[in-house]
gemmi code that builds the backbone of each chain (N, CA, C; Angstrom):
import gemmi

chains = {
    "A": [
        ("ALA", (0.841, -1.193, 0.000), (0.000, 0.000, 0.000), (0.883, 1.254, 0.000)),
        ("GLN", (0.359, 2.269, -0.632), (1.114, 3.508, -0.689), (1.189, 4.153, 0.685)),
        ("SER", (2.343, 4.743, 1.006), (2.468, 5.451, 2.279), (3.215, 6.758, 2.053)),
        ("VAL", (2.975, 7.692, 2.945), (3.630, 8.989, 2.900), (4.213, 9.257, 4.274)),
        ("SER", (5.475, 9.599, 4.318), (6.145, 9.810, 5.602), (6.615, 11.244, 5.739)),
        ("GLN", (6.300, 11.822, 6.873), (6.857, 13.115, 7.245), (7.649, 12.885, 8.521)),
        ("HIS", (8.936, 13.015, 8.421), (9.793, 12.595, 9.525), (9.833, 13.586, 10.672)),
        ("ASN", (9.585, 14.853, 10.380), (9.586, 15.861, 11.435), (8.173, 16.014, 11.953)),
        ("HIS", (7.939, 15.637, 13.198), (6.599, 15.754, 13.753), (6.367, 17.141, 14.340)),
        ("HIS", (7.397, 17.666, 14.974), (7.315, 19.000, 15.570), (8.583, 19.758, 15.207)),
        ("VAL", (8.410, 20.989, 14.776), (9.553, 21.842, 14.457), (9.324, 23.195, 15.113)),
        ("ILE", (10.351, 23.669, 15.798), (10.269, 24.995, 16.415), (11.398, 25.841, 15.834)),
        ("LEU", (11.048, 26.995, 15.308), (12.026, 27.890, 14.696), (11.805, 29.305, 15.188)),
        ("SER", (12.841, 30.086, 15.096), (12.714, 31.520, 15.343), (12.410, 32.214, 14.028)),
        ("GLU", (11.790, 33.372, 14.115), (11.499, 34.129, 12.899), (12.775, 34.378, 12.118)),
        ("ALA", (12.653, 34.353, 10.806), (13.743, 34.556, 9.845), (14.601, 33.316, 9.625)),
        ("ALA", (14.375, 32.276, 10.398), (15.119, 31.039, 10.162), (14.612, 30.381, 8.883)),
        ("SER", (15.448, 29.517, 8.319), (15.023, 28.789, 7.117), (14.337, 27.495, 7.523)),
        ("LEU", (13.427, 27.066, 6.671), (12.605, 25.896, 6.954), (12.767, 24.853, 5.860)),
        ("GLU", (12.887, 23.610, 6.269), (12.756, 22.504, 5.330), (12.038, 21.368, 6.024)),
        ("LEU", (10.904, 20.962, 5.466), (10.124, 19.849, 6.003), (10.205, 18.687, 5.026)),
        ("GLY", (10.541, 17.530, 5.549), (10.717, 16.370, 4.697), (9.420, 15.639, 4.401)),
        ("CYS", (9.340, 15.083, 3.193), (8.209, 14.253, 2.789), (8.736, 13.181, 1.853)),
        ("ASN", (8.483, 11.940, 2.183), (8.849, 10.816, 1.315), (7.624, 9.932, 1.089)),
        ("TYR", (7.539, 9.362, -0.096), (6.405, 8.493, -0.399), (6.923, 7.180, -0.935)),
        ("SER", (6.040, 6.194, -0.961), (6.513, 4.852, -1.303), (6.108, 4.388, -2.694)),
        ("TYR", (5.212, 5.077, -3.371), (4.705, 4.582, -4.652), (5.705, 4.838, -5.769)),
        ("GLY", (5.922, 3.845, -6.628), (6.937, 3.955, -7.653), (6.473, 4.491, -8.993)),
        ("GLY", (5.183, 4.639, -9.185), (4.674, 5.089, -10.478), (4.527, 6.594, -10.542)),
        ("THR", (3.714, 7.038, -11.473), (3.472, 8.467, -11.643), (2.643, 9.002, -10.478)),
        ("VAL", (3.091, 10.099, -9.920), (2.399, 10.662, -8.758), (2.129, 12.147, -8.940)),
        ("ASN", (1.097, 12.609, -8.272), (0.847, 14.031, -8.098), (1.097, 14.330, -6.628)),
        ("LEU", (1.773, 15.432, -6.347), (2.230, 15.698, -4.992), (1.699, 17.041, -4.500)),
        ("PHE", (1.356, 17.091, -3.233), (0.736, 18.279, -2.664), (1.311, 18.578, -1.285)),
        ("TRP", (1.316, 19.855, -0.955), (1.502, 20.278, 0.425), (0.287, 21.119, 0.807)),
        ("TYR", (-0.317, 20.737, 1.927), (-1.439, 21.480, 2.486), (-1.009, 22.072, 3.823)),
        ("VAL", (-1.632, 23.182, 4.190), (-1.364, 23.818, 5.473), (-2.680, 23.977, 6.229)),
        ("GLN", (-2.613, 23.783, 7.529), (-3.792, 23.960, 8.375), (-3.422, 24.917, 9.493)),
        ("TYR", (-3.844, 26.168, 9.361), (-3.588, 27.153, 10.400), (-4.503, 26.878, 11.589)),
        ("PRO", (-4.101, 27.302, 12.779), (-4.909, 27.008, 13.968), (-6.371, 27.421, 13.785)),
        ("GLY", (-7.254, 26.480, 13.982), (-8.685, 26.756, 13.890), (-9.228, 26.899, 12.480)),
        ("GLN", (-8.406, 26.641, 11.496), (-8.865, 26.800, 10.118), (-8.809, 25.469, 9.373)),
        ("HIS", (-9.399, 25.470, 8.155), (-9.404, 24.232, 7.393), (-8.153, 24.111, 6.530)),
        ("LEU", (-7.978, 22.961, 5.973), (-6.831, 22.693, 5.120), (-6.843, 23.589, 3.894)),
        ("GLN", (-5.673, 24.113, 3.574), (-5.537, 24.937, 2.373), (-4.356, 24.427, 1.571)),
        ("LEU", (-4.478, 24.491, 0.273), (-3.403, 24.057, -0.601), (-2.281, 25.097, -0.619)),
        ("LEU", (-1.067, 24.637, -0.351), (0.110, 25.506, -0.429), (0.714, 25.465, -1.826)),
        ("LEU", (0.915, 24.259, -2.307), (1.469, 24.087, -3.639), (1.242, 22.660, -4.101)),
        ("LYS", (1.480, 22.439, -5.376), (1.260, 21.109, -5.947), (2.228, 20.869, -7.087)),
        ("TYR", (2.512, 19.613, -7.320), (3.336, 19.210, -8.458), (2.580, 18.143, -9.249)),
        ("PHE", (2.414, 18.406, -10.547), (1.822, 17.399, -11.424), (2.859, 16.897, -12.431)),
        ("SER", (3.579, 17.839, -13.051), (4.603, 17.473, -14.033), (5.428, 18.724, -14.319)),
        ("GLY", (6.491, 18.555, -15.107), (7.291, 19.708, -15.502), (8.402, 20.013, -14.514)),
        ("ASP", (8.678, 21.292, -14.338), (9.759, 21.742, -13.464), (9.577, 21.148, -12.071)),
        ("PRO", (10.578, 20.383, -11.594), (10.430, 19.749, -10.295), (10.489, 20.725, -9.118)),
        ("LEU", (10.909, 21.934, -9.365), (10.908, 22.941, -8.307), (9.623, 23.764, -8.444)),
        ("VAL", (8.770, 23.613, -7.451), (7.446, 24.222, -7.522), (7.354, 25.364, -6.519)),
        ("LYS", (6.834, 26.466, -6.961), (6.643, 27.600, -6.053), (5.158, 27.725, -5.699)),
        ("GLY", (4.918, 27.946, -4.417), (3.548, 28.067, -3.963), (3.278, 29.435, -3.368)),
        ("ILE", (2.219, 29.480, -2.572), (1.838, 30.747, -1.957), (2.711, 31.040, -0.749)),
        ("LYS", (2.729, 32.297, -0.361), (3.387, 32.753, 0.870), (4.871, 32.430, 0.918)),
        ("GLY", (5.519, 32.358, -0.221), (6.962, 32.175, -0.270), (7.450, 30.748, -0.116)),
        ("PHE", (6.526, 29.798, -0.093), (6.906, 28.395, 0.025), (7.277, 27.809, -1.340)),
        ("GLU", (8.160, 26.844, -1.320), (8.495, 26.098, -2.513), (8.759, 24.650, -2.115)),
        ("ALA", (8.703, 23.773, -3.092), (8.993, 22.361, -2.832), (9.701, 21.792, -4.038)),
        ("GLU", (10.562, 20.821, -3.782), (11.314, 20.201, -4.865), (11.000, 18.720, -4.933)),
        ("PHE", (10.592, 18.286, -6.107), (10.321, 16.867, -6.360), (11.611, 16.224, -6.820)),
        ("ILE", (12.101, 15.257, -6.069), (13.277, 14.483, -6.471), (12.815, 13.050, -6.647)),
        ("LYS", (12.627, 12.673, -7.901), (12.036, 11.373, -8.202), (12.900, 10.223, -7.685)),
        ("SER", (14.210, 10.365, -7.828), (15.113, 9.279, -7.426), (15.088, 9.042, -5.921)),
        ("LYS", (14.691, 10.055, -5.185), (14.636, 9.930, -3.726), (13.202, 9.780, -3.215)),
        ("PHE", (12.239, 9.747, -4.113), (10.829, 9.663, -3.742), (10.496, 10.742, -2.705)),
        ("SER", (11.007, 11.944, -2.952), (10.825, 12.999, -1.960), (10.185, 14.245, -2.564)),
        ("PHE", (9.556, 15.001, -1.693), (8.923, 16.263, -2.084), (9.008, 17.193, -0.872)),
        ("ASN", (10.191, 17.674, -0.598), (10.419, 18.474, 0.606), (9.947, 19.908, 0.429)),
        ("LEU", (9.402, 20.434, 1.491), (8.880, 21.810, 1.498), (9.941, 22.733, 2.086)),
        ("ARG", (10.111, 23.910, 1.478), (11.121, 24.846, 1.969), (10.566, 26.270, 1.996)),
        ("LYS", (11.141, 27.051, 2.901), (10.909, 28.499, 2.916), (12.170, 29.136, 3.470)),
        ("PRO", (12.730, 30.113, 2.778), (14.016, 30.670, 3.194), (13.969, 31.418, 4.524)),
        ("SER", (12.817, 32.048, 4.828), (12.746, 32.873, 6.024), (11.310, 32.821, 6.565)),
        ("VAL", (11.132, 32.111, 7.660), (9.779, 31.922, 8.177), (9.337, 33.127, 9.000)),
        ("GLN", (8.005, 33.255, 9.101), (7.405, 34.304, 9.905), (6.532, 33.677, 10.975)),
        ("TRP", (6.218, 34.456, 11.996), (5.381, 33.958, 13.080), (4.053, 33.428, 12.531)),
        ("SER", (3.561, 34.070, 11.470), (2.270, 33.686, 10.892), (2.327, 32.343, 10.159)),
        ("ASP", (3.511, 31.782, 10.010), (3.635, 30.458, 9.392), (3.370, 29.336, 10.394)),
        ("THR", (3.170, 29.685, 11.630), (2.832, 28.682, 12.647), (1.564, 27.949, 12.224)),
        ("ALA", (1.680, 26.643, 12.048), (0.564, 25.860, 11.498), (0.990, 24.401, 11.444)),
        ("GLU", (0.083, 23.566, 10.968), (0.425, 22.177, 10.716), (0.478, 21.972, 9.208)),
        ("TYR", (1.492, 21.270, 8.771), (1.740, 21.085, 7.348), (1.624, 19.610, 6.995)),
        ("PHE", (0.857, 19.345, 5.941), (0.625, 17.969, 5.520), (1.087, 17.774, 4.080)),
        ("CYS", (1.850, 16.746, 3.871), (2.215, 16.320, 2.540), (1.186, 15.281, 2.096)),
        ("ALA", (0.809, 15.300, 0.834), (-0.173, 14.334, 0.335), (0.210, 13.903, -1.067)),
        ("VAL", (-0.126, 12.674, -1.370), (0.242, 12.082, -2.652), (-0.985, 11.452, -3.296)),
        ("ASN", (-1.094, 11.669, -4.582), (-2.110, 10.990, -5.380), (-1.382, 10.276, -6.505)),
        ("HIS", (-1.641, 8.999, -6.672), (-1.000, 8.316, -7.789), (-2.040, 7.948, -8.822)),
        ("ASN", (-1.597, 7.742, -10.036), (-2.537, 7.676, -11.157), (-3.409, 6.441, -11.164)),
        ("ASN", (-3.149, 5.513, -10.282), (-4.024, 4.352, -10.183), (-5.028, 4.467, -9.048)),
        ("ALA", (-5.028, 5.620, -8.387), (-5.898, 5.782, -7.221), (-7.015, 6.762, -7.476)),
        ("GLY", (-7.316, 7.035, -8.724), (-8.357, 8.009, -8.998), (-7.976, 9.340, -8.404)),
        ("ASN", (-8.861, 9.877, -7.579), (-8.580, 11.164, -6.979), (-8.253, 11.053, -5.494)),
        ("MET", (-7.956, 9.863, -5.056), (-7.700, 9.653, -3.648), (-6.349, 10.227, -3.246)),
        ("LEU", (-6.327, 10.874, -2.107), (-5.092, 11.410, -1.543), (-4.674, 10.578, -0.342)),
        ("THR", (-3.391, 10.317, -0.264), (-2.828, 9.702, 0.941), (-2.005, 10.768, 1.647)),
        ("PHE", (-2.297, 10.986, 2.915), (-1.649, 12.046, 3.668), (-0.504, 11.518, 4.519)),
        ("GLY", (0.496, 12.353, 4.686), (1.522, 12.086, 5.672), (0.992, 12.419, 7.052)),
        ("GLY", (1.804, 12.128, 8.066), (1.366, 12.315, 9.442), (1.292, 13.768, 9.895)),
        ("GLY", (1.824, 14.664, 9.096), (1.765, 16.077, 9.459), (2.987, 16.513, 10.252)),
        ("THR", (3.326, 17.784, 10.094), (4.405, 18.400, 10.871), (3.860, 19.679, 11.491)),
        ("ARG", (3.969, 19.746, 12.791), (3.494, 20.934, 13.498), (4.648, 21.919, 13.613)),
        ("LEU", (4.514, 23.066, 12.987), (5.557, 24.096, 13.004), (5.155, 25.220, 13.943)),
        ("MET", (6.070, 25.561, 14.827), (5.865, 26.719, 15.685), (6.997, 27.702, 15.418)),
        ("VAL", (6.634, 28.919, 15.089), (7.617, 29.958, 14.853), (7.553, 30.949, 15.996)),
        ("LYS", (8.688, 31.100, 16.664), (8.744, 32.021, 17.810), (9.049, 33.425, 17.320)),
        ("PRO", (8.299, 34.400, 17.840), (8.538, 35.783, 17.380), (9.859, 36.346, 17.895)),
    ],
    "B": [
        ("GLY", (-10.529, 30.264, -5.385), (-10.665, 28.810, -5.455), (-12.038, 28.343, -5.061)),
        ("ALA", (-12.292, 27.084, -5.301), (-13.581, 26.503, -4.983), (-13.796, 26.439, -3.469)),
        ("VAL", (-15.054, 26.526, -3.067), (-15.387, 26.549, -1.650), (-16.227, 25.328, -1.288)),
        ("VAL", (-15.838, 24.722, -0.193), (-16.585, 23.588, 0.353), (-17.001, 23.945, 1.776)),
        ("SER", (-18.270, 23.769, 2.067), (-18.747, 24.086, 3.416), (-19.193, 22.817, 4.116)),
        ("GLN", (-19.183, 22.873, 5.437), (-19.668, 21.761, 6.249), (-20.595, 22.308, 7.315)),
        ("HIS", (-21.593, 21.497, 7.628), (-22.526, 21.897, 8.681), (-22.966, 20.671, 9.460)),
        ("PRO", (-22.967, 20.708, 10.770), (-22.562, 21.834, 11.617), (-21.037, 21.870, 11.779)),
        ("SER", (-20.536, 22.915, 12.373), (-19.102, 22.995, 12.641), (-18.762, 22.247, 13.934)),
        ("ARG", (-19.708, 22.244, 14.852), (-19.521, 21.500, 16.108), (-20.847, 20.855, 16.491)),
        ("VAL", (-20.771, 19.658, 17.008), (-21.996, 19.009, 17.496), (-21.646, 18.130, 18.679)),
        ("ILE", (-22.504, 18.201, 19.682), (-22.376, 17.339, 20.857), (-23.631, 16.491, 20.928)),
        ("CYS", (-23.456, 15.193, 21.040), (-24.640, 14.338, 21.110), (-24.433, 13.277, 22.179)),
        ("LYS", (-25.534, 12.660, 22.558), (-25.477, 11.615, 23.584), (-25.216, 10.266, 22.939)),
        ("SER", (-24.619, 9.412, 23.699), (-24.317, 8.063, 23.232), (-25.594, 7.376, 22.775)),
        ("GLY", (-25.533, 6.714, 21.633), (-26.681, 5.994, 21.116), (-27.499, 6.760, 20.101)),
        ("THR", (-27.285, 8.041, 20.003), (-28.031, 8.843, 19.027), (-27.258, 8.905, 17.706)),
        ("SER", (-27.918, 9.426, 16.684), (-27.299, 9.553, 15.364), (-27.088, 11.016, 15.026)),
        ("VAL", (-26.050, 11.281, 14.286), (-25.700, 12.655, 13.913), (-25.442, 12.717, 12.416)),
        ("LYS", (-26.003, 13.729, 11.774), (-25.778, 13.899, 10.334), (-24.905, 15.124, 10.092)),
        ("ILE", (-23.893, 14.952, 9.261), (-22.996, 16.046, 8.885), (-23.140, 16.274, 7.384)),
        ("GLU", (-23.303, 17.542, 7.008), (-23.472, 17.868, 5.598), (-22.204, 18.481, 5.014)),
        ("CYS", (-21.931, 18.150, 3.777), (-20.798, 18.711, 3.050), (-21.322, 19.230, 1.719)),
        ("ARG", (-21.086, 20.508, 1.465), (-21.590, 21.118, 0.243), (-20.472, 21.779, -0.557)),
        ("SER", (-20.502, 21.586, -1.862), (-19.634, 22.357, -2.747), (-20.450, 23.562, -3.184)),
        ("LEU", (-19.920, 24.759, -2.923), (-20.737, 25.960, -3.075), (-20.728, 26.553, -4.478)),
        ("ASP", (-19.664, 26.388, -5.208), (-19.603, 27.052, -6.507), (-19.110, 26.131, -7.601)),
        ("PHE", (-19.215, 24.835, -7.372), (-18.875, 23.897, -8.432), (-19.596, 22.581, -8.160)),
        ("GLN", (-19.672, 21.774, -9.184), (-20.334, 20.477, -9.036), (-19.289, 19.419, -8.734)),
        ("ALA", (-19.559, 18.660, -7.720), (-18.605, 17.657, -7.265), (-19.188, 16.261, -7.424)),
        ("THR", (-18.719, 15.552, -8.417), (-19.192, 14.173, -8.594), (-18.581, 13.253, -7.552)),
        ("THR", (-17.451, 13.662, -7.009), (-16.779, 12.851, -6.007), (-16.430, 13.694, -4.798)),
        ("MET", (-16.799, 13.214, -3.642), (-16.419, 13.850, -2.390), (-15.766, 12.802, -1.500)),
        ("PHE", (-14.980, 13.266, -0.572), (-14.255, 12.366, 0.323), (-14.558, 12.731, 1.765)),
        ("TRP", (-14.605, 11.736, 2.614), (-14.775, 11.953, 4.050), (-13.548, 11.450, 4.781)),
        ("TYR", (-13.012, 12.330, 5.631), (-11.825, 12.015, 6.411), (-12.152, 12.135, 7.896)),
        ("ARG", (-11.303, 11.493, 8.665), (-11.403, 11.608, 10.112), (-10.015, 12.002, 10.617)),
        ("GLN", (-9.994, 12.948, 11.536), (-8.720, 13.416, 12.061), (-8.764, 13.370, 13.577)),
        ("PHE", (-7.930, 12.518, 14.165), (-7.817, 12.463, 15.613), (-6.847, 13.547, 16.058)),
        ("PRO", (-6.946, 13.953, 17.323), (-6.074, 15.033, 17.821), (-4.603, 14.749, 17.545)),
        ("LYS", (-3.941, 15.727, 16.991), (-2.505, 15.672, 16.717), (-2.131, 14.554, 15.754)),
        ("GLN", (-3.088, 14.121, 14.954), (-2.785, 13.091, 13.962), (-3.187, 13.561, 12.571)),
        ("SER", (-2.844, 12.760, 11.594), (-3.131, 13.139, 10.220), (-4.561, 12.778, 9.837)),
        ("LEU", (-4.926, 13.136, 8.627), (-6.246, 12.795, 8.111), (-6.241, 11.351, 7.636)),
        ("MET", (-7.272, 10.628, 8.012), (-7.432, 9.258, 7.559), (-8.669, 9.195, 6.689)),
        ("LEU", (-8.502, 8.738, 5.468), (-9.637, 8.639, 4.572), (-10.598, 7.571, 5.066)),
        ("MET", (-11.866, 7.937, 5.180), (-12.890, 6.977, 5.601), (-13.587, 6.372, 4.387)),
        ("ALA", (-13.969, 7.249, 3.461), (-14.754, 6.756, 2.327), (-14.746, 7.774, 1.204)),
        ("THR", (-15.000, 7.255, 0.027), (-15.167, 8.081, -1.164), (-16.638, 8.067, -1.530)),
        ("SER", (-17.193, 9.247, -1.667), (-18.618, 9.396, -1.938), (-18.823, 9.773, -3.396)),
        ("ASN", (-19.565, 8.969, -4.118), (-19.802, 9.211, -5.531), (-21.275, 9.544, -5.759)),
        ("GLU", (-21.501, 10.609, -6.487), (-22.870, 11.048, -6.736), (-23.644, 9.971, -7.478)),
        ("GLY", (-24.780, 9.609, -6.934), (-25.666, 8.662, -7.596), (-25.302, 7.204, -7.429)),
        ("SER", (-24.273, 6.917, -6.648), (-23.918, 5.513, -6.427), (-23.454, 5.310, -4.990)),
        ("LYS", (-23.181, 4.071, -4.656), (-22.779, 3.768, -3.285), (-21.375, 4.286, -3.003)),
        ("ALA", (-21.165, 4.635, -1.744), (-19.839, 5.080, -1.352), (-18.872, 3.902, -1.286)),
        ("THR", (-17.613, 4.222, -1.461), (-16.553, 3.220, -1.323), (-15.848, 3.450, 0.002)),
        ("TYR", (-15.894, 2.465, 0.879), (-15.331, 2.611, 2.220), (-13.920, 2.041, 2.288)),
        ("GLU", (-13.095, 2.689, 3.075), (-11.749, 2.181, 3.311), (-11.804, 1.014, 4.291)),
        ("GLN", (-10.758, 0.228, 4.246), (-10.700, -0.947, 5.107), (-10.789, -0.537, 6.565)),
        ("GLY", (-11.620, -1.229, 7.296), (-11.751, -0.943, 8.721), (-12.836, 0.055, 9.059)),
        ("VAL", (-13.446, 0.661, 8.083), (-14.523, 1.632, 8.336), (-15.863, 0.922, 8.187)),
        ("GLU", (-16.686, 0.991, 9.235), (-17.971, 0.283, 9.218), (-18.999, 1.055, 8.400)),
        ("LYS", (-19.398, 0.476, 7.285), (-20.338, 1.167, 6.411), (-21.722, 1.311, 7.025)),
        ("ASP", (-22.090, 0.407, 7.929), (-23.404, 0.506, 8.556), (-23.410, 1.541, 9.675)),
        ("LYS", (-22.239, 1.905, 10.123), (-22.149, 2.895, 11.185), (-21.989, 4.304, 10.609)),
        ("PHE", (-21.241, 4.389, 9.549), (-20.985, 5.686, 8.913), (-21.687, 5.673, 7.552)),
        ("LEU", (-22.922, 6.153, 7.561), (-23.730, 6.126, 6.346), (-23.452, 7.361, 5.505)),
        ("ILE", (-23.159, 7.129, 4.244), (-22.850, 8.234, 3.346), (-23.865, 8.264, 2.221)),
        ("ASN", (-24.371, 9.467, 1.981), (-25.325, 9.671, 0.893), (-24.870, 10.848, 0.058)),
        ("HIS", (-24.778, 10.644, -1.244), (-24.336, 11.722, -2.148), (-25.438, 11.899, -3.180)),
        ("ALA", (-26.500, 12.544, -2.730), (-27.732, 12.583, -3.523), (-27.704, 13.600, -4.654)),
        ("SER", (-26.831, 14.580, -4.573), (-26.770, 15.584, -5.632), (-25.324, 15.947, -5.898)),
        ("LEU", (-25.103, 16.725, -6.929), (-23.740, 17.086, -7.311), (-23.119, 18.121, -6.387)),
        ("THR", (-23.877, 18.617, -5.419), (-23.317, 19.610, -4.504), (-23.450, 19.217, -3.039)),
        ("LEU", (-23.960, 18.031, -2.759), (-24.200, 17.674, -1.365), (-23.882, 16.218, -1.096)),
        ("SER", (-23.071, 16.000, -0.070), (-22.845, 14.659, 0.462), (-23.087, 14.727, 1.965)),
        ("THR", (-23.697, 13.691, 2.516), (-23.927, 13.662, 3.959), (-23.288, 12.436, 4.576)),
        ("LEU", (-22.798, 12.616, 5.783), (-22.253, 11.524, 6.586), (-23.097, 11.427, 7.846)),
        ("THR", (-23.691, 10.272, 8.075), (-24.478, 10.059, 9.279), (-23.762, 9.060, 10.167)),
        ("VAL", (-23.421, 9.499, 11.362), (-22.817, 8.610, 12.344), (-23.965, 8.013, 13.153)),
        ("THR", (-24.196, 6.728, 12.977), (-25.340, 6.094, 13.635), (-24.927, 5.484, 14.967)),
        ("SER", (-25.861, 5.527, 15.919), (-25.619, 4.958, 17.243), (-24.225, 5.359, 17.746)),
        ("ALA", (-24.050, 6.650, 17.860), (-22.708, 7.175, 18.183), (-22.249, 6.737, 19.566)),
        ("HIS", (-20.961, 6.521, 19.674), (-20.321, 6.176, 20.948), (-19.202, 7.170, 21.212)),
        ("PRO", (-18.770, 7.287, 22.453), (-17.693, 8.260, 22.751), (-16.447, 8.080, 21.886)),
        ("GLU", (-16.143, 6.854, 21.485), (-14.948, 6.648, 20.655), (-15.113, 7.193, 19.235)),
        ("ASP", (-16.355, 7.578, 18.886), (-16.582, 8.214, 17.580), (-16.270, 9.706, 17.623)),
        ("SER", (-16.030, 10.215, 18.808), (-15.684, 11.636, 18.939), (-14.416, 11.908, 18.139)),
        ("SER", (-14.488, 12.882, 17.268), (-13.363, 13.151, 16.381), (-13.669, 14.395, 15.559)),
        ("PHE", (-12.743, 14.727, 14.697), (-12.909, 15.831, 13.754), (-13.139, 15.206, 12.387)),
        ("TYR", (-14.290, 15.482, 11.795), (-14.631, 14.898, 10.497), (-14.524, 15.986, 9.429)),
        ("ILE", (-13.775, 15.676, 8.390), (-13.519, 16.642, 7.334), (-13.948, 16.057, 5.998)),
        ("CYS", (-14.625, 16.864, 5.204), (-14.964, 16.415, 3.860), (-14.155, 17.215, 2.842)),
        ("SER", (-14.030, 16.658, 1.670), (-13.390, 17.379, 0.584), (-14.106, 17.023, -0.703)),
        ("ALA", (-13.931, 17.875, -1.693), (-14.553, 17.634, -2.989), (-13.485, 17.701, -4.066)),
        ("ARG", (-13.629, 16.823, -5.011), (-12.673, 16.754, -6.109), (-12.860, 17.938, -7.046)),
        ("ASP", (-11.738, 18.514, -7.436), (-11.767, 19.580, -8.428), (-11.893, 18.952, -9.807)),
        ("PRO", (-12.980, 19.192, -10.511), (-13.158, 18.560, -11.831), (-12.050, 18.900, -12.821)),
        ("GLY", (-11.413, 20.039, -12.631), (-10.421, 20.475, -13.608), (-8.988, 20.110, -13.263)),
        ("ALA", (-8.752, 19.548, -12.093), (-7.387, 19.253, -11.673), (-7.330, 17.868, -11.055)),
        ("PRO", (-6.862, 16.878, -11.805), (-6.842, 15.507, -11.281), (-6.054, 15.403, -9.990)),
        ("GLY", (-6.640, 14.757, -9.022), (-5.975, 14.551, -7.743), (-6.160, 15.681, -6.757)),
        ("GLU", (-6.560, 16.862, -7.224), (-6.661, 17.992, -6.308), (-8.026, 18.011, -5.648)),
        ("GLN", (-8.029, 18.348, -4.361), (-9.267, 18.387, -3.599), (-9.366, 19.705, -2.845)),
        ("TYR", (-10.595, 20.151, -2.636), (-10.866, 21.313, -1.793), (-11.508, 20.820, -0.514)),
        ("PHE", (-11.028, 21.335, 0.598), (-11.441, 20.818, 1.893), (-12.451, 21.727, 2.577)),
        ("GLY", (-13.377, 21.090, 3.276), (-14.290, 21.819, 4.129), (-13.618, 22.160, 5.445)),
        ("PRO", (-14.263, 22.975, 6.265), (-13.673, 23.417, 7.525), (-13.719, 22.378, 8.630)),
        ("GLY", (-14.421, 21.291, 8.409), (-14.462, 20.233, 9.412), (-15.615, 20.367, 10.379)),
        ("THR", (-15.960, 19.242, 10.978), (-17.009, 19.182, 12.000), (-16.451, 18.448, 13.203)),
        ("ARG", (-16.487, 19.106, 14.342), (-16.007, 18.436, 15.559), (-17.188, 17.766, 16.248)),
        ("LEU", (-17.121, 16.460, 16.330), (-18.176, 15.670, 16.972), (-17.705, 15.221, 18.347)),
        ("THR", (-18.517, 15.501, 19.334), (-18.253, 15.026, 20.691), (-19.443, 14.195, 21.136)),
        ("VAL", (-19.173, 12.957, 21.493), (-20.232, 12.063, 21.946), (-20.066, 11.859, 23.450)),
        ("THR", (-21.111, 12.206, 24.196), (-21.005, 12.125, 25.668), (-21.655, 10.859, 26.211)),
    ],
}
model = gemmi.Model(1)
for chain_id, residues in chains.items():
    chain = gemmi.Chain(chain_id)
    for i, (resn, *xyz) in enumerate(residues, 1):
        res = gemmi.Residue()
        res.name, res.seqid = resn, gemmi.SeqId(i, " ")
        for name, pos in zip(("N", "CA", "C"), xyz):
            atom = gemmi.Atom()
            atom.name, atom.element = name, gemmi.Element(name[0])
            atom.pos, atom.b_iso = gemmi.Position(*pos), 0.0
            res.add_atom(atom)
        chain.add_residue(res)
    model.add_chain(chain)
structure = gemmi.Structure()
structure.add_model(model)
structure.setup_entities()
């Protein structure tokens, strides 16, 4: 069965620090990759997505992610975090044999200290 | 972007009663909707895929007789938790498939169910 792993469960950073959240998946075929963010008390929102093309994807709020097929990874990055980035981040994968089903990683809770 | 709403946002019910949660796509037609369950500090677990006009597809381990799903129209799917027990207390989230973007889903704000 397909699985998605986020190795960092909790991350605490100071403002202006750089961020990288890891995401690895197990499916070997064609995949669509997503990062969602859930701010405190709010619903899931799409940060960015990768379907094909340039493996470096830029999303909203200064986030980017790089798809490295050989490593089955889709890590999320931001050069300089802000207090408002405090949220939970979920990596999700859809593969072409699963219709529109998404498999989510366990989530990473990010706290940014002002 | 597309908007998905859920109602109610919070519900408290007594053990043994049934609770219905509605999921609506507000500005697009959703032939497929998904129901997730999220336990505190954990990720989303897919419960079932709801298809308009046909039976829902349940994930392994999810009791279809307990979690009744009805997708009667292209903008509405309902999840009914029957004979609720305290262990059913959780955060239930629905999402709807974006017809124009394969694999992409829009999420509702979730419903927090507490069974006393």
